N, C-alpha and C positions, 0 to 999 in steps of 0.2 A: 544278583542280589537286589532286592528292592529297598529303596530308601523312602521312609515315610516322612511327610511334612509334620511339623510340630502340631498343627491342628488335627491331623489324622490320628496321631498318637494320643493326644488329649481326648478326643472323641472316644477312641477305643478304651482307654483306661477309665474314663468316666462311666462308660456303659458296663464294663465287666470287672473293673478293679476294685480293690478295697484298701482301706487305710493301713499303712505300715508306719510304725513308730521307730524313729532312729534318734536316740538322744532326745533333745528338746524339739526336734523337727518331725514332720510327717511327710509322707509322699504316697502316691497311689501306685499300686502294682497288682498284678494278677498272680495268685498262688496256683502253682501247677505241680503235678507229680509225673515223673518219667520213669517207666520201668527199666530195670537193668537186668540183663540175663548174661551170665558167663558160663560157657561150656568148658567143663574140665574133665579129667580122667575119671572122676567119681560121679559124674552126672552134671546136671544143671544147678547153678546157684542163681536164685532170683532175689531181687531186692528192688528198692525204689529210691529215687532221689528227688527232693523237693527243690523248687526254684521259683523265683519271682521274676516276672517280666515287668520292667519299669522303663520310664523315659530316661535315656542315656544322659542327656544334658542335666536333668534334675539330680540324678545320683552323683554325677561328677561335681555339681555345685555343692552338694552336701558332704563331699569328700568321703563317701562310703568306700570302704576298702576291705580286703581280706582280714578276718578276725574281728570285724565290726559286729556288734550285736543289734538285732532288730526284733521288734515285737509284732507278731501277726496273730490275730484271733486270740489274744491274751496268752500266747506262748512265746517264749524267748528263743531266738535262733542265732547261730553264729554263721557268718558268711565265710565260705571256704573257696569260692571261685566266682569270678565275674567275667562274663563273656560278652564282648561288644563286637557285633558283626557289622557295624557301621550303618545299620538300618535306621537308627534312631531309637531302637528298643534294645536294652541289654538284659541278659539273663543273669540273675544273682542266685547262685547255688547256696543253699542253707542247710544246716543241721540243727536239730533241736538241742537246746542247752538247758540242763537241769542242775541247779545248785553248783554252778561253775564247771560242770562236766559237759562235754559235747558228745552227743550220740549220733 
């Protein structure tokens, strides 16, 4: 596993990231989509999951946690998983929230 320095993470997020709103605060993250394929007896089920890659120390200082709501590209999302692999960048898995419902 590779650990990135704070400067490396900042450079990466400044080049490819976008602003994420969390309450009164903002942070930079990269929005990405990962395909999910499940093979079952009836065939394949295909879907996608969205996640943000953000600086671990920054999201920890903001106290971002599961069930937190963030806004990306004017859409509201609910956090359902946070994965910290100790590299300095965490993955924040999100689902779109519409009128209090999570999809």
